[in-house]
Structure formats: C-alpha cells, structure tokens
C-alpha positions as CSV (number, residue, x, y, z in Angstrom):
1,M,114.2,30.1,169.8
2,Q,112.7,28.5,166.7
3,F,109.2,30.1,167.4
4,R,110.9,33.5,167.7
5,N,112.6,33.1,164.3
6,V,109.3,32.0,162.7
7,F,107.5,34.9,164.3
8,I,110.1,37.5,163.2
9,G,109.9,36.0,159.6
10,A,106.1,36.2,159.6
11,C,106.1,39.8,160.8
12,T,108.7,40.8,158.2
13,L,106.6,39.2,155.4
14,F,103.4,40.9,156.8
15,V,105.0,44.3,156.9
16,A,106.5,43.9,153.4
17,G,103.0,43.0,152.2
18,C,101.8,46.5,153.3
19,A,104.2,48.4,151.1
20,A,103.3,49.5,147.6
21,I,104.3,47.2,144.7
22,Q,107.5,48.7,143.3
23,V,107.7,49.7,139.6
24,T,110.4,47.9,137.6
25,P,112.8,49.9,135.4
26,Q,110.9,48.7,132.4
27,G,107.6,49.6,134.0
28,A,108.8,53.1,134.8
29,A,109.0,53.8,131.1
30,V,105.3,53.1,130.7
31,E,103.0,56.1,130.5
32,L,99.5,56.1,131.9
33,V,97.1,58.3,130.0
34,L,93.4,59.2,130.2
35,D,92.9,59.7,126.4
36,K,93.2,56.9,123.9
37,P,96.6,57.3,122.1
38,Q,96.6,57.8,118.3
39,A,98.6,55.9,115.8
40,C,99.6,53.2,118.3
41,R,99.4,49.4,118.1
42,F,97.0,47.8,120.6
43,V,98.7,45.1,122.6
44,G,96.0,44.0,125.0
45,E,94.2,44.6,128.3
46,A,95.9,44.5,131.7
47,I,94.8,44.8,135.3
48,G,97.1,46.1,138.0
49,S,96.0,45.3,141.6
50,Q,97.3,45.6,145.1
51,G,95.9,44.5,148.5
52,N,93.9,41.7,150.0
53,S,91.7,41.0,153.0
54,L,94.7,40.2,155.1
55,T,97.0,43.1,154.5
56,G,94.6,45.7,153.0
57,D,93.5,47.2,156.3
58,F,97.2,47.8,157.3
59,T,98.2,49.4,154.0
60,K,97.6,53.1,153.3
61,D,95.0,53.8,150.6
62,S,97.6,55.8,148.7
63,D,100.0,52.8,148.7
64,L,97.2,50.5,147.5
65,L,96.5,52.8,144.6
66,M,100.2,53.5,143.8
67,G,100.9,49.7,144.0
68,A,98.0,49.0,141.6
69,R,99.3,51.6,139.2
70,N,102.9,50.2,139.4
71,D,101.6,46.7,138.9
72,L,99.7,47.8,135.8
73,R,102.9,49.5,134.5
74,N,105.0,46.4,135.1
75,K,102.4,44.2,133.3
76,A,102.2,46.5,130.4
77,A,106.0,46.6,130.0
78,A,106.0,42.7,130.1
79,M,103.4,42.7,127.3
80,G,105.6,45.0,125.2
81,G,103.6,48.1,125.7
82,N,104.8,51.6,126.6
83,V,101.4,53.4,127.0
84,V,98.3,52.4,129.0
85,H,95.0,54.1,128.3
86,V,93.4,53.8,131.8
87,Q,89.8,52.5,131.5
88,N,88.8,52.2,135.1
89,T,89.9,52.2,138.7
90,H,88.2,50.2,141.4
91,N,88.5,50.1,145.2
92,S,87.0,47.4,147.3
93,S,86.6,46.5,150.9
94,A,86.6,43.0,152.5
95,F,83.7,42.2,154.8
96,G,84.3,43.7,158.3
97,S,87.3,45.7,157.1
98,L,88.0,49.3,158.3
99,G,88.3,50.7,154.8
100,T,89.7,50.0,151.3
101,T,91.5,46.6,151.2
102,N,92.2,46.4,147.4
103,S,92.7,48.8,144.6
104,S,92.7,47.8,140.9
105,V,93.5,49.8,137.8
106,I,92.3,48.5,134.4
107,G,93.7,49.7,131.1
108,N,94.3,49.0,127.4
109,V,98.0,48.5,126.6
110,Y,99.5,50.1,123.5
111,F,102.9,50.3,121.8
112,C,103.5,53.8,120.5
113,Q,106.5,54.8,118.4
114,R,108.3,57.7,120.1
C-alpha cells in the first residue's frame, strides 16, 4: 500500500512537471516587446526558463516556450518591471533526448510609466 502511494505521488509530480509554468497575476501585467522601450527606467536582466533533462522530452515544445515566457514575466514583475525587451531565446536538448528539453528567454526588464 505504501509503495502504491509513493508511486502515485511520484507520477503526479512528474506529470505536473510537464505543464507550462503558470503566469502570476502580477506577471500577466508584464508586456514582452521586441523593440527597446523609450523613456523607461532599466531595472535589470532576467532569464525565464522551463524544462530539464528529466521532464523535457515529455513536455510539448509549445509548453516549454510558453513556460519560459511566463517565468520571465513572473521574474520581471518580482523585480518591479512591467515591460521586457526580449534579447534572445534559446532551446536546448539533453544528450540522447528526442528533441527540445529546455527553453530559455532572456530579456532586459524595464519599468515604464503608463
């Protein structure tokens, strides 16, 4: 009985690890842009990331990218920013994987008066 409970718990955690990181209410207010914003205060750099060599093969590529974007938004909001000028995106694969196992989005965080 105890093994069954541990197995069910491990499976639940594994499946939850395959879903995209959720955006927080504060993160949802952060805008991702491709052009550097004007007349805004630079706050810092942030990196959003989703996936690893264990769960990445079992997570849809779109969820990896969306999770990385949501992670970046959440981090920018925690830094006090409301706009992120996206600098780069990067997808990587673990050795022996079937495809993308990690997505990262790098950006400069700004606070802009609205």
